[in-house]
C-alpha positions in Angstrom: 168.5 14.9 153.2 166.6 14.0 150.0 167.3 15.2 146.5 163.9 15.6 145.0 160.9 17.7 145.8 158.5 14.7 145.6 160.6 12.7 148.1 160.5 15.6 150.5 156.7 15.9 150.2 156.3 12.1 150.8 158.5 12.4 153.9 156.1 14.8 155.5 153.6 12.0 156.1 155.9 10.0 158.3 156.6 11.6 161.7 158.7 9.7 164.3 157.0 9.7 167.7 158.4 9.1 171.2 156.5 6.0 172.3 156.8 6.3 176.1 154.2 9.0 176.4 152.3 9.4 179.7 148.5 9.5 179.8 147.5 13.0 179.0 145.6 14.7 181.8 145.0 18.3 181.2 144.4 21.4 183.3 141.9 23.2 181.1 139.9 25.4 183.4 140.3 29.1 182.7 140.1 31.3 185.8 137.8 34.3 185.8 139.1 37.1 183.7 140.7 34.8 181.2 143.9 33.9 183.1 145.1 30.3 183.4 146.4 29.5 186.8 149.2 27.0 187.1 150.6 27.6 183.6 153.8 25.7 183.2 153.0 22.9 185.8 153.6 19.2 185.1 150.9 17.4 183.0 148.5 15.6 185.2 147.9 18.5 187.6 144.3 19.4 188.0 143.0 22.9 189.0 139.7 23.5 190.6 137.3 25.9 189.0 136.0 28.6 191.4 132.5 27.9 192.5 129.9 30.3 191.3 129.8 33.0 194.0 127.1 35.4 195.0 126.7 38.1 192.4 129.0 41.1 193.1 127.8 44.4 194.5 125.8 46.1 191.8 128.0 49.1 191.6 130.3 46.7 189.8 127.6 46.7 187.0 128.2 50.4 186.7 131.9 49.8 186.4 133.3 48.8 183.0 133.8 45.0 182.9 137.3 43.8 183.1 138.7 42.0 180.1 137.7 38.4 179.7 139.5 37.2 176.6 138.9 33.7 175.5 141.7 31.4 176.7 142.7 27.9 175.7 141.4 25.2 178.1 144.3 22.9 177.1 147.6 23.5 178.8 150.8 24.0 176.7 152.3 20.8 178.1 149.3 18.7 177.1 149.3 20.3 173.6 153.0 19.5 173.3 152.7 15.9 174.3 149.7 15.4 172.0 151.6 16.8 169.1 154.5 14.4 169.8 152.2 11.4 170.0 149.9 12.5 167.1 146.8 12.7 169.4 143.8 14.8 168.7 142.5 16.5 171.9 139.0 17.9 172.4 138.0 19.6 175.7 134.2 19.5 175.9 131.5 20.8 178.2 129.7 17.7 179.7 127.1 16.4 179.1 126.3 18.6 176.1 129.6 17.6 174.5 130.1 21.2 173.2 133.8 21.7 172.3 135.5 24.4 174.5 139.1 23.9 173.2 141.0 21.8 170.6 144.7 21.3 169.9 146.2 22.6 166.6 146.9 19.0 165.4 143.2 18.2 165.5 142.4 21.4 163.6 144.9 20.6 160.9 143.6 17.0 160.5 140.0 18.2 160.3 140.9 21.1 158.0 139.1 23.6 160.3 140.1 26.8 162.1 139.6 27.3 165.8 136.5 29.5 165.4 134.7 26.9 163.3 135.4 24.2 165.9 134.9 25.8 169.3 131.2 26.0 170.2 130.2 23.1 168.0 129.3 19.6 169.3 131.6 16.6 168.9 129.0 14.9 166.7 129.1 17.9 164.2 132.9 18.1 164.1 133.8 14.4 164.1 130.7 13.2 162.2 129.9 10.6 164.9 126.1 10.8 165.4 126.2 8.2 168.2 128.9 10.0 170.2 126.4 11.3 172.7 125.3 7.6 173.4 128.9 6.6 174.0 129.5 9.4 176.4 126.3 9.1 178.3 126.7 8.5 182.0 130.5 8.9 181.6 132.0 8.0 185.0 134.1 10.6 186.9 137.8 9.9 187.1 137.6 6.6 185.1 138.3 6.8 181.3 136.1 5.0 178.8 137.9 3.6 175.8 136.8 2.2 172.4 138.1 1.9 168.8 136.3 3.1 165.7 137.1 3.7 162.0 136.7 7.4 161.1 137.3 9.5 158.0 138.6 12.8 159.5 139.3 15.7 157.2 137.9 16.6 153.8 140.0 14.2 151.7 141.0 11.4 154.2 140.1 7.7 154.0 138.7 5.8 156.9 141.3 5.0 159.6 141.1 3.1 162.8 141.3 5.4 165.8 141.8 4.6 169.5 139.3 6.9 171.3 139.4 7.7 175.1 137.0 9.9 177.1 137.2 10.9 180.7 135.5 13.3 183.1 137.7 15.2 185.5 136.9 15.1 189.2 137.2 18.9 189.4 135.9 21.0 187.9 132.7 19.1 187.2 130.9 19.5 183.9 134.1 19.1 181.7 135.5 16.1 179.9 138.5 15.4 177.6 138.3 13.3 174.4 141.6 11.9 173.0 141.9 10.3 169.5 145.1 8.4 168.5 145.6 6.6 165.2 146.0 2.9 165.7 147.6 2.1 162.4 150.3 4.8 162.4 152.7 3.3 165.0 156.0 5.1 165.1 159.4 3.6 165.8 161.0 4.4 169.1 163.1 7.5 169.2 166.8 7.3 169.9 168.1 7.6 173.5 169.5 11.0 172.8 166.2 12.2 171.4 164.4 10.9 174.5 166.8 12.8 176.8 166.2 16.0 174.9 162.5 15.6 175.0 162.6 15.3 178.7 164.1 18.8 178.8 161.4 20.3 176.6 158.9 20.7 179.5 161.3 22.8 181.5 162.3 24.8 178.4 158.6 25.5 177.8 157.9 26.6 181.3 161.0 28.8 181.3 159.8 30.5 178.1 156.3 30.9 179.4 157.6 32.6 182.6 160.2 34.8 180.8 157.8 35.8 178.0 160.6 35.0 175.4 161.2 32.2 172.9 164.9 32.1 173.8 164.8 29.1 176.1 162.9 27.1 173.4 165.4 28.2 170.8 168.3 27.0 173.0 166.5 23.7 173.3 166.0 23.2 169.6 169.6 24.2 168.9 170.9 21.6 171.4 168.4 19.0 170.1 169.0 19.5 166.4 172.7 20.2 166.7 172.1 23.3 164.5 174.6 26.2 164.1 171.9 28.9 163.7 168.3 29.6 164.5 165.9 32.4 163.8 162.2 33.0 164.6 160.2 35.0 162.0 156.6 36.3 162.3 154.2 37.2 159.5 152.4 40.4 159.0 148.6 39.7 159.1 147.8 42.0 156.2 150.6 41.3 153.7 151.7 37.8 154.7 155.4 38.9 154.5 157.7 37.4 157.0 159.7 39.9 159.1 162.3 39.1 161.7 161.1 39.4 165.3 163.7 37.3 167.2 167.1 35.8 166.3 169.7 33.6 167.8 173.1 32.7 166.3 172.1 33.9 162.8 174.9 34.6 160.3 175.5 38.3 159.6 174.3 38.0 156.0 171.1 36.1 156.9 168.0 37.9 155.6 165.9 40.0 157.9 162.9 39.5 155.7 161.7 36.5 153.7 159.1 36.2 150.9 155.8 34.7 152.1 155.7 30.9 152.0 153.5 29.4 149.3 150.4 27.8 150.7 151.5 24.3 149.6 154.7 24.6 151.7 153.1 25.8 154.9 152.6 22.2 156.3 156.1 20.9 156.1 159.8 21.9 156.2 161.6 23.5 153.2 165.2 22.0 153.0 168.0 23.6 151.0 169.4 22.0 147.8 166.1 20.3 146.8 164.5 22.8 144.4 166.3 25.6 142.5 163.4 28.0 142.8 163.0 27.5 146.5 166.8 27.7 147.0 167.0 31.0 145.1 164.1 32.5 147.1 165.1 31.4 150.6 168.6 30.1 150.7 170.7 32.3 148.4 172.7 33.5 151.4 173.4 30.0 152.9 176.6 29.2 150.9 178.2 32.6 151.7 177.5 31.9 155.4 179.5 28.7 155.3 176.5 26.3 155.7 176.4 22.8 154.3 172.7 22.3 154.9 169.8 24.5 156.0 166.0 24.2 156.6 163.0 26.4 157.0 160.2 25.0 159.2 156.9 26.8 159.3 155.3 27.0 162.8 151.9 25.2 162.5 149.5 28.0 163.3 146.4 29.2 161.4 147.3 31.4 159.6 151.1 30.7 159.6 152.6 33.1 162.1 156.3 32.2 162.0 159.1 30.2 160.5 162.0 28.5 162.2 165.4 28.7 160.4 168.0 26.1 161.1 171.5 25.6 159.5 174.4 23.2 159.9 178.1 24.1 159.3 179.0 20.4 159.0 177.0 17.4 157.9 173.3 17.0 157.6 170.3 17.3 159.9 170.0 14.6 162.5 167.7 11.6 161.9 165.3 12.5 164.7 164.9 16.1 163.4 161.2 15.6 162.7 160.5 14.7 166.3 162.2 17.8 167.6 160.5 20.1 165.0 157.1 18.8 165.9 157.7 19.2 169.6 159.1 22.7 169.2 156.2 23.8 166.9 153.6 22.5 169.4 155.2 24.2 172.4 155.8 27.4 170.5 152.2 27.5 169.2 150.8 27.0 172.7 153.0 29.7 174.1 152.0 32.1 171.4 148.4 31.7 172.5 149.3 32.0 176.1 151.3 35.2 175.6 148.6 36.7 173.5 146.1 35.9 176.3 148.4 37.4 178.9 148.8 40.6 176.9 145.0 40.8 176.4 144.5 40.3 180.1 147.1 42.9 181.0 145.6 45.4 178.6 142.1 44.6 180.0 143.3 44.9 183.6 144.9 48.3 182.9 141.8 49.5 181.1 139.7 48.2 184.0 141.9 49.9 186.6 141.8 53.2 184.7 138.0 52.9 184.3 137.6 52.0 188.0 139.7 54.9 189.1 137.8 57.3 186.9 134.5 55.8 188.2 135.7 56.2 191.8 136.4 59.8 191.2 133.0 60.3 189.6 131.3 58.5 192.5 133.0 60.8 195.0 132.5 64.0 193.0 129.1 63.4 191.3 126.5 65.7 192.9 123.7 63.2 192.4 123.0 60.7 195.1 123.2 57.1 193.9 121.7 54.1 195.7 121.3 50.5 194.4 118.0 48.9 195.6 117.3 45.1 195.4 114.2 44.5 193.3 113.1 41.6 195.5 112.6 43.4 198.8 113.3 47.1 198.1 116.3 47.1 200.5 119.4 49.2 199.8 122.4 47.1 198.6 125.0 49.9 198.0 125.3 53.7 198.1 127.6 56.4 196.9 129.3 58.9 199.1 127.2 61.7 197.6 124.1 59.8 198.8 125.4 59.7 202.3 126.2 63.4 202.2 122.9 64.4 200.7 120.6 62.4 203.1 122.8 62.4 206.2 122.7 58.6 206.7 125.7 56.2 206.6 125.7 53.3 204.1 125.1 50.8 206.9 122.2 52.8 208.2 120.6 53.0 204.7 121.0 49.2 204.2 119.1 48.6 207.5 116.2 50.9 206.6 113.1 50.3 204.6 112.6 52.1 201.4 109.9 54.4 202.7 112.0 55.3 205.8 114.7 57.2 203.8 112.9 57.9 200.6 110.4 60.2 202.3 108.2 61.2 199.4 105.3 58.7 198.7 105.5 59.4 194.9 109.2 58.5 194.9 108.5 55.2 196.7 105.8 54.4 194.1 108.2 55.1 191.2 111.0 52.9 192.6 108.6 50.0 193.3 107.1 50.3 189.8 110.6 50.1 188.3 111.3 47.0 190.5 108.2 45.3 189.2 108.0 46.4 185.6 111.7 46.6 184.7 111.2 50.0 183.1 112.8 53.3 183.9 110.6 55.6 186.1 111.1 59.3 186.8 109.5 61.6 189.2 108.6 65.3 188.9 109.9 67.8 191.4 109.2 66.5 194.9 110.2 67.3 198.5 112.6 65.0 200.4 113.9 65.2 203.9 117.4 64.8 205.3 118.2 63.1 208.5 118.1 66.4 210.5 114.6 67.1 209.2 115.6 69.7 206.6 113.4 69.6 203.5 114.9 70.0 200.0 113.5 70.0 196.5 114.7 67.0 194.3 114.0 64.9 191.3 114.4 61.1 191.3 115.0 58.4 188.7 114.8 54.6 189.0 116.8 52.6 186.4 116.7 48.8 186.3 120.2 47.3 186.1 120.4 44.8 183.3 123.3 42.7 181.9 122.0 43.6 178.4 119.1 45.1 176.5 117.0 42.0 177.1 118.8 40.6 180.2 117.3 40.0 183.6 117.6 42.5 186.4 117.7 42.0 190.1 118.5 45.5 191.2 117.5 49.1 190.5 119.7 52.2 190.5 118.1 55.2 192.2 119.5 58.6 191.4 118.5 61.7 193.4 119.3 65.3 192.2 119.1 68.1 194.8 117.4 71.1 193.2 118.3 73.5 196.0 121.1 75.3 194.1 119.1 75.5 190.9 116.1 76.9 192.7 118.2 79.5 194.4 119.7 80.4 191.1 116.2 80.8 189.6 115.2 83.0 192.5 118.4 85.1 192.2 117.8 85.5 188.5 114.2 86.7 189.1 115.5 89.1 191.8 118.1 90.5 189.4 115.5 90.9 186.7 113.2 92.6 189.1 116.0 95.0 190.2 116.8 95.8 186.5 113.2 96.7 185.9 113.1 98.8 189.0 116.3 100.5 188.0 114.9 101.4 184.6 111.7 102.7 186.2 113.7 104.8 188.7 115.9 106.3 186.0 112.8 107.1 183.9 111.1 108.7 187.0 114.2 110.7 187.8 114.4 112.0 184.3 110.8 113.0 184.3 110.8 114.9 187.6 114.1 116.9 187.1 112.5 119.7 185.1 109.5 120.2 187.5 111.8 120.2 190.5 114.1 122.8 188.9 111.0 125.0 188.2 109.7 124.6 191.7 113.1 125.4 193.2 113.4 128.6 191.1 109.9 129.7 192.0 110.6 129.3 195.7 113.8 131.3 195.4 111.9 134.1 193.6 109.2 134.0 196.3 111.8 134.6 199.0 113.6 137.4 197.2 110.8 139.3 195.4 108.2 139.3 198.1 108.3 140.4 201.7 107.2 137.3 203.4 106.6 136.9 207.1 109.5 135.2 208.9 107.6 132.0 209.3 106.7 131.9 205.6 110.2 132.7 204.5 111.6 129.9 206.7 109.1 127.4 205.2 110.0 128.6 201.6 113.7 128.1 202.4 113.1 124.6 203.7 111.0 123.8 200.7 113.8 125.0 198.4 116.3 122.9 200.2 114.2 119.7 199.7 113.8 120.5 196.1 117.6 120.8 195.7 118.0 117.5 197.5 115.5 115.8 195.2 117.3 117.3 192.2 120.6 115.9 193.4 119.1 112.4 194.0 117.6 112.4 190.5 121.0 113.4 189.0 122.8 110.6 190.8 120.1 108.1 189.8 120.6 109.0 186.2 124.4 108.8 186.5 124.1 105.4 188.1 121.6 104.1 185.5 123.2 105.2 182.3 126.8 105.0 183.4 129.6 107.4 182.5 132.5 107.5 180.0 135.7 107.3 181.9 139.1 108.4 180.6 141.8 106.9 183.0 145.2 108.5 182.9 148.3 108.5 185.2 147.2 110.5 188.2 148.9 111.8 191.3 146.6 110.6 194.0 148.4 112.6 196.7 147.6 115.9 195.0 144.0 114.8 194.2 143.2 113.8 197.8 144.7 117.1 199.1 142.4 119.1 196.7 139.4 117.2 198.0 140.3 117.7 201.6 140.9 121.4 201.0 137.5 121.7 199.4 135.8 119.8 202.3 137.7 121.5 205.1 135.0 124.1 206.0 132.3 121.3 206.3 134.6 119.1 208.3 135.4 121.9 210.8 131.7 122.8 211.2 131.0 119.1 212.1 133.7 119.4 214.9 135.9 116.7 213.1 139.7 116.9 213.1 141.2 115.7 209.9 144.6 114.0 209.5 146.4 113.1 206.2 149.5 111.1 205.4 151.1 109.9 202.2 154.6 108.4 201.3 156.8 110.5 199.1 157.6 107.8 196.5 154.0 106.8 195.9 153.6 105.8 192.2 151.0 107.3 189.9 147.6 105.6 189.6 145.5 105.0 186.5 142.4 107.1 187.2 139.8 109.4 185.8 140.4 112.5 188.0 136.8 113.9 187.9 135.1 110.6 188.8 137.7 109.6 191.4 137.4 113.0 193.1 133.6 112.3 193.3 134.4 109.0 195.0 136.8 110.4 197.6 134.6 113.4 198.3 131.6 111.1 198.9 133.6 108.9 201.3 135.0 111.9 203.3 131.5 113.5 203.4 130.0 110.2 204.7 132.8 109.9 207.3 132.2 113.4 208.6 128.4 112.9 208.9 129.0 109.5 210.7 130.5 111.6 213.6 127.7 114.1 214.5 129.3 114.7 217.9 132.8 115.2 216.5 135.7 112.9 216.1 138.8 112.1 214.1 139.0 111.6 210.3 142.0 109.9 208.9 142.9 109.9 205.2 146.1 108.0 204.2 147.7 106.7 201.0 150.0 103.7 200.6 151.2 101.2 198.0 149.2 98.0 198.1 148.0 95.2 195.7 144.7 94.1 194.0 143.3 90.6 194.5 145.1 89.5 191.3 148.4 90.5 192.8 148.9 93.6 190.6 150.3 96.7 192.4 147.8 99.3 193.4 147.5 102.7 195.1 145.3 102.4 198.2 143.4 105.3 199.7 142.0 104.8 203.2 139.2 106.9 204.7 138.7 106.1 208.4 136.3 107.6 211.0 135.7 107.2 214.7 131.9 106.9 214.5 129.7 104.0 215.8 130.4 101.7 212.9 127.8 100.1 210.6 124.9 98.1 211.9 124.8 94.4 210.9 121.7 94.7 208.8 123.5 97.3 206.6 126.9 95.5 206.2 125.7 92.9 203.6 123.8 95.4 201.5 126.2 98.3 201.9 127.0 98.8 198.2 123.4 98.2 196.9 121.4 101.2 195.7 119.0 103.0 198.2 120.8 101.5 201.3 121.7 104.2 203.9 121.9 104.7 207.7 121.0 108.4 207.6 117.5 109.8 207.6 118.5 112.4 205.0 120.6 110.0 202.9 119.6 108.7 199.5 121.7 105.5 199.4 123.3 106.0 196.0 126.7 107.4 196.9 128.4 104.1 197.7 126.7 102.2 194.9 127.9 104.8 192.4 131.4 104.8 193.9 131.6 101.0 193.6 130.4 101.3 190.0 133.1 103.9 189.2 135.9 101.7 190.7 134.7 98.6 188.9 135.0 100.6 185.7 138.6 101.5 186.7 139.4 97.8 187.4 140.0 98.7 191.0 138.1 97.9 194.2 136.2 99.4 197.1 136.0 97.6 200.4 134.7 98.5 203.9 135.8 97.3 207.3 133.6 98.3 210.2 134.2 98.0 213.9 131.1 98.4 216.1 131.5 101.3 218.5 134.9 102.2 217.1 134.3 103.4 213.5 134.6 102.3 209.8 137.4 102.2 207.3 136.7 102.5 203.6 139.6 101.3 201.3 139.9 102.4 197.6 142.2 100.5 195.3 143.4 101.8 192.0 145.8 100.1 189.6 149.3 101.6 189.4 150.0 103.3 186.1 152.5 101.5 183.8 155.9 103.2 183.7 156.9 104.6 180.4 
């Protein structure tokens, strides 16, 4: 260990190198999606690049692209060996000689960062204009070698470099350029150092697989014979070093360190060489019982971490520089690999979530989606909604011509225009046909699928929207609007004729009582008065239905209310030859009801039931505890008859105004009854049995117990 700062700086320029280095052959081909297969294999293994396949199905264009982070083409093993032997590595695309990857040692020597080197040509980065001539017709599998004096870096002097270039047999189109300084020969490492270096490869692979720096730290502890080791990472924003991983650190070792000065980021900082440095970084070392310690920055751009080593006895071993260089290279390569793995994992997770969401949309989306090849107009892929809408399977659609399944000529023209022009085409409302011949209204859109705003396209996405439901909704809205207008007109008409009808009825009654009319005339006057009274009642009900009523629900005993209605209707029931039966439980709770309006509902139902049995029959009225559709408790009133039931044409429109089965009926009783029960938050239902009778069921909510 040196005693002066100047000696320490001068020592940085001399790095011992293990001489028996094998020829570096790299696996530098990233697999699709950014992963690097075979990470952690022995140097010299070669991986084949997947051949360019047929473009994927074009619904994959609709799917968010999976992550494809940029990955290093140089393997961690090749980077490590290059650091040990002071080699500059450049992976290039051949024959353009565009750099695809570069090792950290080359970046430091050139004074560049990775972004400023990758994507440039070798001639630009190395300053060798004739490099393209040297690499022209580079043989496959046979390296080309020459020597040349180059000045690499902003302040370096010309130095002789041994340059080798080779093209790999697979994948084609890639080459590796290696530069090794000829004048900086290093002494051979010790036998112990060589044995430790042989274990570095397995430690690197173990760390890569485990996702932890612990195997590498164990290797550096064994190699450097150190008593403690810690790995620190910098914050990108502040540059402060915070502890991220530790091994065998003393208890009083700092968990945070000040940022390293820029001048000290290229070499190690030993203890006991500079009072200021010692006070900032090693004030704890004496209390920990250490005789010597060292901070070694990991050579990343910017500095991402610092390795801390300490010795309880003696000084650092002589071959420490060799181990630190090897550790730094391996750790830097692993950092990039782990970052790439994490980016890939995040991208895969995002892609899986997006693919799942897209699959759900594809299954639930009401629009039909079909991808058509621009070259021949054939279907390449369809969605499930397209198969459901048109009635054809995906295989059948792919075998059909465009005009066979897209049955509207204007739609075919729009799709072909989009295939030829590359512009979006839309159709107005048109008529298409399903496989079973059913016609349906639709709108269609043809969208060219491009990789980008100005990219080429080979397929067109056709979307079809079925307008049947929207057309039905428009028709229903117009129908409701027309009914509202008719209701307003009917209410106005009923209001206008009430007074004339009352006057006419009074005049007919006076005619019968004041004048001695012949029997035939008296009978006609009586019939005329009855019709006037009927018209007056219809107009009254029309007005009640149109303007609504004010209801005042209160806890009501439905058993007593129904008994009153039956007693009032008993004479009319007996005259019709109908036998009435009534039943009700003793513990029936009270119902929330407006007594006057509910009496009108029950009276109307009993009157309808009696008139539905002109030849006599049985009328059953019963009460029981039931429930509404919401599950809330309710009091149910059932009115059943033994008539002929309701005809089919009446069942669907039973509760609409002016629907009746009797010649003398006005068709407003049931509509008004439904209106009243809706206002009570109850319900009115009908169950009819042809030839056996009809049951009307009234539901009223149970009153809350006080």
